[in-house]
DOLOLUM-904220 format. One record per residue (C-alpha): z, y, x; residue in three letters. Coordinates in pm, whole numbers, padded with zeros to 5 digits, always signed. Example, Ala and Ser with C-alpha at 12.3 -4.5 7.8 and 13.67 -1.06 7.14 Angstrom:
+00780-00450+01230ALA
+00714-00106+01367SER
This chain:
+09941+08791+21019MET
+09793+08449+20995THR
+09533+08311+21174SER
+09281+08090+21004ALA
+08951+08087+20849THR
+08832+07970+20517SER
+08552+08083+20222SER
+08517+08410+20095THR
+08453+08248+19778GLY
+08157+08541+19760LEU
+07758+08449+19751PRO
+07575+08478+20055ALA
+07346+08759+20062THR
+07019+08644+20207THR
+06785+08901+19986GLU
+06598+09164+20180PRO
+06734+09549+20164PRO
+06683+09717+19883GLU
+06373+09894+19822ALA
+06360+10299+19823ASP
+06213+10371+19464PHE
+06264+10765+19518ARG
+05998+10878+19700GLU
+05743+10965+19399ASP
+05855+10813+19068PRO
+05541+10884+18877PRO
+05361+10625+19135HIS
+05618+10301+19064TRP
+05755+10380+18750LEU
+05414+10233+18594ASP
+05513+09891+18745GLN
+05872+09934+18701PHE
+05940+09725+18361THR
+06279+09763+18168PRO
+06337+09441+18254ARG
+06337+09510+18594GLU
+06538+09807+18547VAL
+06785+09575+18412VAL
+06808+09324+18676ALA
+06848+09629+18965GLU
+07143+09758+18780LEU
+07266+09414+18733ASP
+07306+09416+19130LYS
+07581+09691+19087TYR
+07731+09706+18728ILE
+07872+09350+18569VAL
+07794+09334+18212GLY
+07710+09557+17944GLN
+07380+09461+17877SER
+07288+09673+17552GLU
+07392+09998+17746ALA
+07167+09900+18076LYS
+06868+09782+17823LYS
+06899+10112+17615ALA
+06880+10356+17940VAL
+06601+10126+18080ALA
+06396+10201+17805ILE
+06472+10574+17819ALA
+06333+10564+18161LEU
+06008+10337+18091ARG
+05921+10597+17813ASN
+05927+10900+18084ARG
+05670+10692+18239TRP
+05483+10621+17881ARG
+05484+10972+17777ARG
+05313+11102+18120GLN
+05002+10862+17958GLN
+04977+11084+17665VAL
+04723+11304+17604ASP
+04819+11643+17672ASP
+04827+11779+17330GLU
+05093+11493+17232LEU
+05301+11483+17534ARG
+05477+11772+17447ASP
+05557+11667+17140GLU
+05733+11314+17227ILE
+06116+11429+17314LEU
+06337+11184+17502PRO
+06602+11001+17319ASN
+06905+11097+17413ASN
+07229+10862+17399LEU
+07594+10828+17375ILE
+07794+10569+17557MET
+08120+10472+17369ILE
+08380+10295+17521GLY
+08731+10327+17745PRO
+08747+10459+18069THR
+08627+10223+18405GLY
+08385+10008+18198VAL
+08097+10162+18395GLY
+07933+10450+18159LYS
+07927+10668+18457THR
+07781+10426+18686GLU
+07512+10295+18471ILE
+07392+10670+18454ALA
+07430+10736+18830ARG
+07260+10426+18955ARG
+06950+10438+18709LEU
+06917+10834+18855ALA
+06918+10692+19182ARG
+06677+10429+19103LEU
+06428+10666+18904ALA
+06447+10957+19198GLY
+06546+11169+18939SER
+06762+11486+18968PRO
+07132+11403+18855PHE
+07438+11561+18754ILE
+07767+11467+18593LYS
+07957+11787+18388VAL
+08268+11697+18166GLU
+08237+11869+17830ALA
+08585+11968+17820SER
+08534+12193+18121LYS
+08311+12426+17924PHE
+08393+12708+17691THR
+08203+12896+17413GLU
+08031+13225+17521VAL
+08250+13486+17521GLY
+08540+13296+17672TYR
+08672+13263+18014VAL
+08550+12955+18163GLY
+08195+12776+18264ARG
+07911+12805+18017ASP
+07715+12534+17912VAL
+07368+12701+18072GLU
+07565+12638+18448SER
+07490+12239+18426MET
+07135+12372+18426VAL
+07173+12553+18693ARG
+07345+12274+18877ASP
+07058+12032+18763LEU
+06807+12279+18957VAL
+07048+12327+19269ASP
+07033+11938+19287THR
+06668+11914+19248ALA
+06601+12156+19487VAL
+06818+12031+19735ALA
+06630+11655+19691MET
+06291+11782+19737VAL
+06364+11991+20072ARG
+06546+11660+20193THR
+06223+11516+20138ALA
+05999+11741+20257ARG
+06201+11775+20602GLU
+06204+11398+20646ASP
+05820+11454+20637GLU
+05794+11737+20893VAL
+06107+11587+21098GLU
+05911+11427+21388ASP
+05702+11752+21472GLU
+06039+11969+21426ALA
+06215+11722+21657GLU
+05921+11797+21886ARG
+05936+12188+21869ARG
+06322+12164+21924THR
+06286+11952+22234GLU
+06037+12213+22366GLU
+06248+12487+22294ARG
+06533+12316+22463LEU
+06379+12273+22791LEU
+06293+12656+22800ASP
+06621+12720+22749LEU
+06737+12481+23058LEU
+06426+12575+23275LEU
+06376+12980+23200PRO
+06082+13147+23266GLU
+06078+13282+23620PRO
+06107+13675+23663PRO
+05786+13846+23634ARG
+05638+14059+23938ALA
+05432+14325+23924ALA
+05120+14306+24147PRO
+05136+14435+24532LYS
+04939+14734+24607PRO
+04594+14697+24793SER
+04600+14723+25200ALA
+04420+15027+25345PRO
+04048+15002+25439ASP
+03890+15059+25791SER
+03905+15472+25729ASP
+04294+15435+25640GLY
+04248+15486+25252GLU
+04364+15234+25011SER
+04089+15067+24833ALA
+04027+15155+24452ALA
+04258+14965+24227PRO
+04109+14675+24062THR
+04013+14772+23693GLN
+04212+14610+23463VAL
+04120+14527+23085ASP
+04379+14740+22905PRO
+04379+14460+22661GLY
+04526+14217+22897ALA
+04878+14421+22929ARG
+05135+14195+22913LEU
+05437+14330+22682PHE
+05738+14133+22803VAL
+06064+14155+22581ALA
+06377+14116+22856GLY
+06710+14199+22888PRO
+06590+14542+22983ARG
+06407+14640+22722GLY
+06014+14590+22676VAL
+05821+14628+22960THR
+05433+14706+22964GLY
+05300+14664+23355GLN
+05037+14392+23429ASN
+05266+14162+23554GLU
+05222+13761+23666THR
+05458+13491+23724THR
+05482+13316+24065ARG
+05395+12993+23863ALA
+05057+13219+23697GLU
+04950+13317+24071ALA
+05089+12978+24284ASP
+04935+12691+24097PRO
+05187+12441+24362ALA
+05462+12652+24217VAL
+05327+12588+23860ALA
+05299+12228+23941GLU
+05641+12191+24078ARG
+05746+12395+23788ARG
+05580+12124+23534LYS
+05737+11827+23731ARG
+06121+11966+23682THR
+06046+12019+23326ARG
+05937+11683+23295GLU
+06260+11559+23464LYS
+06458+11749+23257LEU
+06288+11596+22964ARG
+06406+11244+23035LYS
+06733+11376+23146LEU
+06746+11521+22763LEU
+06587+11233+22624ARG
+06850+10982+22757ASP
+07183+11232+22647GLY
+07291+11320+23004HIS
+07242+11684+22940LEU
+07440+11698+22608GLU
+07736+11875+22744ASP
+07546+12149+22958ARG
+07583+12513+22806SER
+07299+12707+22719VAL
+07241+13093+22562GLU
+07087+13098+22244LEU
+06978+13370+21974ASN
+07153+13259+21636VAL
+07042+13424+21322GLN
+07365+13544+21097GLN
+07331+13664+20735GLY
+07485+14010+20739ALA
+07860+14030+20551PRO
+07847+14080+20182VAL
+08169+14278+20052SER
+08388+14056+19863GLY
+08376+14312+19573MET
+08005+14180+19495MET
+08166+13811+19426LEU
+08161+13762+19050PRO
+08437+13891+18797MET
+08648+13700+18662GLY
+08557+13549+18298GLY
+08188+13486+18489MET
+08240+13159+18628ASP
+07937+13014+18417GLY
+07712+13302+18525MET
+07681+13153+18849ASP
+07356+13280+18968LEU
+07500+13336+19287ASN
+07478+13719+19337PHE
+07633+13691+19689THR
+07404+13451+19827GLU
+07081+13655+19664MET
+07190+13990+19815LEU
+07249+13817+20148GLN
+06858+13721+20127ASP
+06779+14077+20091LEU
+06967+14209+20350LEU
+06812+14166+20692PRO
+06941+13873+20935LYS
+07146+13985+21260ARG
+07062+13837+21598SER
+07350+13712+21789LYS
+07369+13543+22119GLN
+07617+13242+22210ARG
+07673+13006+22473THR
+07666+12652+22309VAL
+07618+12280+22415THR
+07273+12145+22417VAL
+07400+11902+22104SER
+07482+12200+21932GLU
+07177+12384+22020ALA
+06988+12125+21907ARG
+07111+12092+21591ARG
+07049+12492+21570ILE
+06690+12481+21666LEU
+06631+12184+21451LEU
+06720+12361+21125GLN
+06537+12651+21265GLU
+06220+12505+21295GLU
+06272+12256+20997LEU
+06313+12621+20761ASP
+05959+12717+20930ARG
+05783+12397+20825LEU
+05918+12365+20502VAL
+05750+12570+20255ASP
+06018+12662+20004MET
+05776+12812+19750ASP
+05645+12460+19748GLU
+05994+12288+19751VAL
+06078+12517+19417VAL
+05799+12478+19231ASN
+05814+12071+19268GLU
+06193+12103+19195ALA
+06151+12302+18855LEU
+05899+12043+18750ASP
+06119+11744+18860ARG
+06421+11876+18674ALA
+06242+11931+18367GLU
+06043+11603+18329GLU
+06318+11376+18515LEU
+06614+11556+18538GLY
+06914+11305+18359ILE
+07265+11538+18254ILE
+07547+11298+18227PHE
+07784+11461+17994LEU
+08119+11307+18011ASP
+08420+11350+17764GLU
+08231+11472+17446LEU
+08511+11332+17269ASP
+08725+11598+17391LYS
+08507+11865+17213VAL
+08422+11652+16890ALA
+08619+11759+16578GLY
+08772+12101+16474GLY
+08542+12201+16217ARG
+08663+12478+15994GLY
+08999+12471+16200GLY
+09153+12731+16379ALA
+09289+12817+16757GLY
+09111+12548+17010PRO
+08949+12394+16747ASP
+08718+12689+16724VAL
+08665+12704+17057SER
+08563+12316+17070ARG
+08311+12346+16788GLU
+08189+12668+16954GLY
+08138+12442+17281VAL
+07901+12208+17047GLN
+07719+12457+16900ARG
+07642+12623+17240ASP
+07539+12260+17344LEU
+07299+12227+17094LEU
+07017+12458+17205PRO
+07030+12342+17529ILE
+06992+11961+17376VAL
+06736+12055+17153GLU
+06518+12248+17389GLY
+06520+12595+17515CYS
+06482+12861+17839ASN
+06763+12890+18066VAL
+06740+13129+18374GLN
+06818+13000+18714THR
+06772+13186+19083LYS
+06454+13014+19093TYR
+06309+13120+18726GLY
+06331+12984+18387PHE
+06347+12602+18347VAL
+06303+12432+18047ARG
+06511+12176+17910THR
+06289+12010+17643ASP
+06249+11689+17829HIS
+06554+11629+18044MET
+06714+11330+17931LEU
+07098+11372+17815PHE
+07339+11081+17833ILE
+07654+11194+17672ALA
+07981+10952+17729ALA
+08341+10955+17593GLY
+08636+10683+17448ALA
+08653+10819+17131PHE
+08954+10651+17083HIS
+09067+10956+16800VAL
+08759+11170+16732ALA
+08450+10958+16645LYS
+08063+11061+16666PRO
+08090+11151+16350THR
+08328+11408+16393ASP
+08067+11598+16589LEU
+07853+11889+16426ILE
+07592+11744+16247PRO
+07310+11898+16431GLU
+07431+11748+16806LEU
+07488+11398+16612GLN
+07093+11435+16560GLY
+07014+11482+16931ARG
+07188+11205+17025PHE
+07012+10918+16843PRO
+07065+10615+17093ILE
+07424+10500+17041ARG
+07551+10194+17267VAL
+07883+10050+17261GLU
+08051+09943+17619LEU
+08291+09648+17577ASN
+08617+09652+17746SER
+08697+09426+18039LEU
+08919+09134+18105ASN
+09023+08913+18365ALA
+08659+08698+18374PRO
+08496+09028+18400GLU
+08708+09168+18701PHE
+08625+08863+18881GLU
+08267+08888+18834ARG
+08294+09244+18976ILE
+08489+09128+19299LEU
+08223+08906+19345ARG
+07870+08990+19225GLU
+07794+09311+19301PRO
+07639+09449+19616ARG
+07901+09724+19668ASN
+08180+09456+19535ALA
+08509+09621+19661LEU
+08597+09277+19857VAL
+08294+09353+20050ARG
+08395+09671+20107GLN
+08751+09597+20264TYR
+08599+09320+20464GLN
+08359+09596+20611ALA
+08656+09813+20667LEU
+08888+09541+20835VAL
+08598+09452+21068GLU
+08556+09774+21194ALA
+08919+09727+21390ASP
+08780+09363+21537GLY
+08935+09131+21253ALA
+08856+08980+20968SER
+08998+08911+20597VAL
+08880+08634+20364ASP
+08955+08587+19977PHE
+08999+08258+19861THR
+08869+08168+19502ASP
+09211+08141+19364CYS
+09277+08514+19552GLY
+09003+08644+19349ILE
+09128+08491+19070SER
+09457+08630+19079GLU
+09417+08990+19170ILE
+09148+08995+18869ALA
+09469+08849+18610ARG
+09691+09076+18740ILE
+09468+09398+18715ALA
+09390+09274+18332ALA
+09769+09203+18292ASP
+09832+09574+18434LEU
+09567+09757+18177ASN
+09675+09548+17872ASN
+10068+09696+17964ARG
+10004+10016+18094MET
+09712+10255+18074GLU
+09368+10094+18069ASN
+09175+10260+18362ILE
+08943+09942+18332GLY
+08771+09823+18650ALA
+08959+10142+18838ARG
+09256+09943+18836ARG
+09123+09680+19087LEU
+09102+09924+19349ARG
+09476+10019+19318THR
+09576+09666+19291VAL
+09364+09588+19621LEU
+09473+09878+19810THR
+09826+09791+19740THR
+09770+09435+19862LEU
+09601+09528+20175LEU
+09824+09809+20291GLU
+10038+09625+20555GLU
+09733+09502+20714LEU
+09542+09792+20712LEU
+09818+10000+20861PHE
+09900+09698+21165ASP
+09560+09642+21192LEU
+09458+09851+21491PRO
+09776+09769+21687ASP
+09837+09422+21629GLU
+09556+09240+21417GLY
+09252+09277+21670ARG
+09055+08921+21670GLY
+09261+08780+21365GLU
+09166+08645+21028THR
+09367+08675+20723LEU
+09314+08445+20455VAL
+09408+08622+20082VAL
+09530+08325+19863THR
+09665+08306+19517GLY
+10030+08246+19694ASP
+09964+08549+19924PHE
+09880+08786+19626VAL
+10169+08668+19432ARG
+10411+08712+19716GLU
+10294+09053+19779LYS
+10277+09187+19429LEU
+10493+08988+19226GLU
+10819+09215+19277LYS
+10579+09522+19170ILE
+10417+09378+18867VAL
+10745+09252+18730SER
+10907+09607+18745ASP
+10740+09805+18493ASP
+10873+10107+18641ASP
+10775+10007+18999LEU
+10396+09947+18861SER
+10379+10251+18659ARG
+10445+10451+19005TYR
+10233+10235+19234ILE
+09996+10041+19035LEU
């Protein structure tokens, strides 16, 4: 390992942290122009300007549609896209970043995993159900963030109750005898003031009071003790202390209630629905304070979040903002008039057609319309062509964008420019062990050249080849670093790259298995 320092050859990152645009898309999309969308995508994806423009326009059109009168709004349908290009050129990343930018529910599915109705496998409607599940999770997380402070406050009070339980209640003493030797008449007690206390021995209904209620000094001393425990709890000194906690558990469901074979697509989750109907069971567990905090916090979040509102908003968000990325569409193209597997491929296309056109899909949260969901399809289309799709499906993807293959110059930019560049990722991993790694301009250029050369000689996997090359290049460093490399700096130069990879690159058999 070499001790030295050198420039990384990477541009300085002095810009402020990225803003979070995911809170409430309709409020910010009016000022987020297509040009600004492309600029945001440029921070993570190199090149492919035509594809970025197409998705930016599609995103802006969603806001434009919201400004149209109600009568015409429902008639405006999204312009679905087909991205055409080899693997590893950024098709999936463009769609994923767009969804994250817009705060939209997003899922990626592979068309080749679907089978037509009547065959064993997943049906095409399952992707809509998955999208709704994603939307519910997104909205629930947002609502939990809003009430997190109150939930944490309640959780802290419940933890203090566990650490400092209420003292046992005592029945009132009998009254002393009067001067005639007879007991005084019992004090009249309002029947409505009777205390019903649930304890280990059952429910008692005596007119009971605690010492703290009877003696103000005891109550004050208890209050001081509780505040001391609160400080210890906040300082983290009680995390390993054990407490007893009642935990709600769902009733077990027999395995024969699981979906039968051939119903993989019918994933309305019958088991989960049945568990919701069955009564919950309470079980007393002894757990640490840290574990009790996690359990109690989730219970409080469940109480504070209105799931009916969450589901309603999630359904609206899925219908109006949902994005479904349909990968490997070329794998189901072709087969018109064929037999065997070709029939299944055309059947999948015909099953996709009503989903893309717009229909009602049943989910466990209710029916969802797909009319205004944005579908972004992608495929290499090396063998099949977009024109091999059935005409009806072609018409539902009016926008076609071709993405360019990546070569050494683009690989250099990918290693240098994006915020999440691979070079920065590996530098952060090495810094976690107390060392550092610097990449010179020559070193980055050599890595890009080798990756492009391997793509030309073997399967072209695009930018994914860079991760393979970098992992192989830094393998010894990452292995030895915890034991030997603390405080040192490794400089990755062009000579270093050639020395480490020359033997593997020159041997076709080795490169096929390693790179």
